[in-house]
N, C-alpha and C positions, 0 to 999 in steps of 0.2 A: 797414691792408691785412693780409689773413690770411697766415700763413706755412705753407709746406708743406716738410717734410723728405723727400728722396728718399734712401733708405739703400741701395739696390741699383742697379744699372745698368738704366736704363729707356730705351726708345726715345725719340728726340727728338720724335716726334709727341705723345707723352703730356706731355712737359715743355712744349711749346708750348701745349697746352690749359690746363694749370694756371697758366702765366705770365700768362694773361688775366685772372685773378681774384686771384691771390696772388703773394707773394715765394716764389720756389722756391730751396731750398738743396739742392745735390747733394753728399752727404757719404757715400760708400760705404766698406764695410770697417770701421765703427767698432765698437770693442770695447764690450760691454754696459755697462760702468761709464761710458764716455764717452757712450753714448746716453742713459743714465739721467740724466746731468748736464745735457744740452742739450735733452731733449725737452719740459720745461716751457714753452718759449717757442713751440711749434708748435702749429697748429690741426689739421694733418693729417699723416700718415705714409703714404709710398707705398713699397712694397717688392717684392721677388720672394721666392725661396726662401732667399736667403743670410742675411737678418736674423732672429734669433729674438726675437719680440716677447713678452717674459715679463711676469708679473704686476708685477714691480718696475717695469719700463719703463712699463707702462700706468698704474699708480698715480702715477708721477712726471709723466706727462702730463696735467697739470691742466687744460690748455687744449685737449686733443685732442677733436675732434668725430668724426673718421672715420679708420680705418685701412684702406688699400686694398692688396690682394695682386694683382699683375699676374700672375695665373695661375688655375688652377682650384682647387687646395686652400688651406686656411687652417691646416694642421697646424703651421706655425711661429708661429702667433698664439694666445695665450691667449684664446680667445673669451669664455670665462665671465668672466674678469676684465674684459674690455672691456664686457661687457654690464652687469655691475654698476656700471661707471663711466658707462654711458650713452653709450658710444662705439660708433658704427656700424662694423661690420667688413664690407667688401665684397671680392668677387673677380670674375673673369672667367669665369663657368661655360662660356661657348661660344667665347670668343676663340681658344682653341687646340684646339678640338674636331677639326678637320680634321687638323692637324699631329700630334696624339697618335694619332688613329686610323690615319693613314697609317704612322706609325712602327711601331705594332703589327703592321700588315699587312707592312710591310718586314721586320720581324724574323721573321715567320712564314715568309715566303718565302726569306729568307737562310738560316734554319735548315734549310728543306727542300732547298735547292740547294747547301749548304755554300759560299755566296758569300764569306764572310770568309777561310776556309781556302784556297779556290781562288785568290783574289786574292793571298794571300801567296806561295802556291806559284809562280805565274807571276812574281811579282816577284823571286822567288829563282831565276829562270832555269830552272824545272822545268816538265814538261808531263805532269801526272798525271791524265789523263782518268778512268781506271778508278777512281782512288781517291775520286773526288768524284760518284760516281753518287748522284743525289738522289731525291726522292720528289715526286710531283705532289699538289697540294691539291684537283684536280678530283675530285668525288664523295667526298671525305673528309669526315668530320663534325667541325665546329668547335663546341666548347662555350664559349659567351660567358657569363661570370659578371659580371652587371650590365648591364642594357640602358638605360643612360642615354644622354646625347648621343654619347659617344664609342663605347660599346658598340653603340649602334644603327647608327652609321655604319660600324663594322667589319662588322657583320652584313650591312648592305646591300651593301657591296662584295664580301664573302665569297660572299653568294648569287649575285651576278652572275658569280662565278668558277666556279660550279657546285657550291659546297659545301653539305653538309646542315648544318642549324643546330640545335643544342640550346641552350637558355638557362636560366639560374637567376636569378631576381630576384623576391623575394617582394613588391616593391612595384609590380609592373607588371601590368596586366590581360592576360588571355588575348587580348583583341581586339587590343590593341597588339602583343603578340608575333606574332599571326597576320599583322598588317600587315607585319611585318619577315620573315615567313617562318620564325619561329623556333618550335620546340615547346618549351613550358615543362616542365621536369622537375625533380626534386629533385637536390640536389648529388651524391649518391652515384651516381645514374644518369648524371648527366653525366660524372663522373670515369671511370665504367666504359666508356662507349661513345664517348668523344670521342678522335679522332686528334690534334687540336690543342685546347688549352685557353688561352683568353685572358682576362685579369683586368681588370676595368674597375670597381672598387669602391673607396670610400675606406677609409682605415685607421681602424678603430674598435676599442674593446675586444672587439667580437664578431667582427671580421675579422682581428685580429692572429694570425698564424701559422695562418691558415685552411689554407693548404697545408702540412700537417704530415707526419710519417712515415706516420700512419694514412691520410691523404688520398692520398699518393703510392702507397701499397700498393694502392689501388683502381684505379689507372691501368693502361692497356695498356702493355706493354713497348715498343710503337711510338709512344707518345703523346709529344707535345712541348708544353712549357709556356712561355707568353709572359706576361710582366708589365711593362706600361708604365703602370701605375696608381700605386701606392704601396709604398715599401719597408716591409717588416715583415709584408705579407700572407703572404709565403713565409718558412717556417723554411729559412734558407739553409744550416745545417749538415745539416739533413735532406735538402735537395735534393741537396747535394754527395754525400751517401752513396748516394742513390737513383741518381744518374748513374753513380758508381763501381761500383755493383752492377748496372748496366744494367737497373734496374727501369723506367726511361722512357728515351726515345730521345734527348732533348736539352731544353735550355731556353734561352730568351733573355730577359734581364732588362735593363731600362733604369733601374730604381730598386732601392735597397737599404736595409737596416736602418740602416746607418750610411753617410753620404756626406760626403766621398768614400770609396770603397770601400777598406778596409784589407786586411789579410792575409786571404785567402779561398781555400779549396780550389777554389772555382768557377773560379779562373784557370787551373787545370791541365788543363781538359778542352777538346778541340777542338769538341765538340758542344755547347758552352755559349757563347753570344754575349753579351757584356756591353758596354753602351754607358753613357756618363756622364750619364744623366737628360737625354736629348736629345728627349723626347717633344714638347715645346713649342718646340724650338729650330728653328724656320724663320724666315726674315725676315718672312714674312706674319704668323705668329702673334705675333711680338714686337711688331710694329706694332699688330695687333688688340687684344692684351690692354692694351697701354699706353694706346691711345685709350679703351678701354672703362672702365678703372678711373680714368683721369684725368677723364673726362666725369663719372663718379659722384662723385668727390671734388669737382669744380667745383660740381655740383648741390647737394650737402650744404652746402658753404660759402656758397651762395647761398639757403640755406633750403628747398631742394627735397628730396623723398625720393630715395633711391638705388634704382635698379632691381634690384640683385643683392646686397642685404644679407643676409648669412648668419645674422644674429642678430635679425632682425625677424620674429616669428611668421608663418608662412604667405605671406611676401612673396617668392616665387619670381619669376624675370624674366617668365614667361608670365603669372602672376597680376598682376604689376606693370603690365604692358602694358595689361591689361584693366580694372583698377581705378584706374589712375592718376588719371583725371578725378574719381573719387568719393572719393579720399583727402582732397582739400581740402574737398569737401563735408562729409565726416564730421567733420573737424577744425574747421570753421566752426561746425557744429551743436553739437559738443561745447562749444566756447567759449561759444557763445550760451546753451545751456541751463544751463551752469554758472553764468553770471553772473545769469540769471533766478532760479535757485534760491537762489543765495547761501548763506552760512553754510557748515556742515560737510555735505559730501555723503555720504550713507550707501549710496546705490544708484544705478547707472546701468544703464538698460535700452536696448539697441540692437536695433531691429527692422528687418530688411531687408524691403522690400516689392516686390511686383510681380516684374519680371524680375531685379531685384537679389537676390531671394531664392534664385536658383539659383547664385550666386557664393559663393566662400569668404567667410566672415564675419570671420576672425581679423584680416586688415589693417585693415578698416573698423572693427572694435572697438578695435584699437590707436590708430588715428587719432582716434576719438572720445574715447578716454581722454586722449590727448594734448592735445586741444582743452580738454577739461573742466578739466585741471590747469594749463593754460598761464598763467591769470591768477595762480595762486599760485606756480608754480615758474618761470615765465618760461623762459629758455633752459636750465634744468636738466632739463626734461623733453623727451623726444624719442621717436621710434618704437621705440628700443631699450629704454628703461627705463620707459615709460609704464605697462605692466601691473604692473611691480614696484613703482612708485611708489603705484599705486592699492591694491594688496594691503597695502602697509606702512601705508597710512592707513586701512584697514579698509573700503574701498569694495567693495561687492558688485557684480559685473558680471554682467548677464544678457543672453544672446543669444536672440533669437527671430527667426522667419522668417514671413512672410505673402505667398503668391505672388498675391493678389488684385490685379488691375490697377485703379488709381484713376485720377486725372486725368493721371497721368504713367506711362510704361511701367516706370520703376523709381524708388523713392524710399526715403529713409532716415529712421526715426522714432526720436528719442531722448527718454527720460523720465529726469529726475533727481529723486530724492528726498533731502531733507536736513533740517537742523534748523529751516529756515524754511518747510518745506512742500514740495510737489511741482510741477514744471513740465515741459511737454513741447514739443518743436519737431519739425517735419517739414521736409524739403528735398528738392529734386530738381535735376536738371541739364536744361537746355534743350538743344535739338539742336546749338547752337554751343558747347556747354560751359559756358554761364553758369550760376551757381548762383542757385537761387530758394528763398527761405524760403516755404513753402507752408502752414504751419499753426503757430499758436502757442497752446498750452493748449487745443486743440480748436477754435479759431476760424480759419476759412479766410482766408489772406491770400495775396499774391503779390508779394513784394518782393525785390530783390537785397540782399545783406548790404553794409553800408558801414562805414567806420571808426567813425563815431559814430551811434548809434541811440537812439531813445526809444520805449518801449513803454508804453502805459497800458491799464489795464482800467477801463472806465467804462460808465455807463448810456447806452444809445443814445437820445439826446435832442437836440432842436434847440439849436444854438448852442454845444455843447461844443467842436467842432472849432475854430470861430472863436476861442473863448476861449484855447484852448491856442496857437493860431498867434499871436494878439496878445501873449500873455504871453512866448512866445519872441522875438517881435520887439522887444519892450521891452527884453530883454536883449541884443539884437543878435545872436541866433542865428538863422542862415538855414536854412530847410527845403529839402532837396533834393528829397525826395519824401515822399508820405504815402498811407496806405491804411488803410482801416478793414474789419475782418472781423467779421461778427455771424452769429448763428444765427437769431434771430427779431426782428422789428421792435419797437423799444422795449425790448428785453431788454438783456442784458450784451453788450459788444462789446470788441474789441481794436483799438487804433490803433498802427500802426508808422509811425514817422517816421524818414527818413534825414536826418541833420544835417550841415552843413558844418563845424561847430565843436563842441567839447565844451561841455557845459552848465557855466556858471559856478557857483561855490559858492552854495548856498542856493536855486538855481532849482528843483531837484527837490522841495524841500519846499514851494515856492509852487505848483508844478503839483498836488501832492496835495491842496491846499487848495480847488482849483477844485470847484464843486458838481457832482456827478455822477461825479467821478474816484474810483474805488475803490482804485487802486494804480498806481504808476509805477515804471518801471525804466530805468536808463540802461545802455547796453552799448557796449563799446569792442572792436571786431574788428580 
């Protein structure tokens, strides 16, 4: 049975899911040296923000297949090191969306109405109504930096509260911004015109200290800044100076450059609200992210793809939902064409056809490569490292599209060229999701893949099918199904047989000796 290490506190709902397929060990608060020591025995690691998964830990995890972060970010995981090791890294990009968005809105309203200070005042047996005159958000301008899931929800709620919305997000279309009621502007204009600014972006080299002294200088003296995204986006020393000099009216921070927050001048100001990274800290969010990540770990341990892998090219949750049925098709076809081509593969061409041509190609290409290399690398190749493995082997990958509708609304065509020649296969999905191989080397067929298959290239002539059937029977190999594809009568043809058993040693050689057989290939899928 697989083993899963849970290194941070995770809701029981997630533990219960993992326990269905693995032995789950809960060991929280481990020092790095202890984690390095025990990680080699585990197939999966599940954590939150407390555990720092370093390169040393990843390299020690020789059995690791997946690392799951029960939360949105993965900044405490060395994703590059995991990718090099072929380890899937997943998160829960939507599990705490509502919780994080609501916390940002709560911070904005608390900042506007002085709620923390007023609360403390009343508890101190004071009644200082005049001291806590606030500001309304109605008809004020909210600048949203980042219109992802969380930023979009904040924008929706703020719009319903009567706020005007400006947004900066270089990766979102004008049409999407219009749907949210946001006007896309550049960063400088957003800083200059916003009464409230809320940050919903990851911390990257480009966004580190995005809110600097220079940025703060561009804001209104009445502006208020909210950060419930990631620590380090705001230069905290510059913010403290701006608050002290009354260059902005206040700030509310849930995340910090160093956590727990150490010595900081920000603690000194009444118009600065500080919370201890509570964005995802609701009972509902904790359950949601635990279930989401546990399900993904379970799926990977069962040999299925994860829906929110951060280090599989192009495989975002929405793309995964749409392409999930086709990933197995791509992997099967890659496996098949690789075995037909044999020898050293030099080039793989992946062509998306029909309606499939309108989809993202990257995930399907990765799945095709995984299938292509699976015979040689077995469990060493996965969706994470497939492209890297292909590149290291000098395999040229070509992606093409053809929107022409053929027999199926969407199909996938793979062609592999290698040291032993070139072969091609095409496949599609039926309405019930069943895979069909629809073409081999240009010959039309219609067969489902099976564990053991035999393909022959032969002369279309009477008696040849019977001879192959008799030969297989004499070796006690049972035929499950058979189909022949040809282009012209009495020309060349391809025969595809699904077998209940693998071919015994020597039988393939005997098959190639049958008159009319040009070539024969065995395939194990």
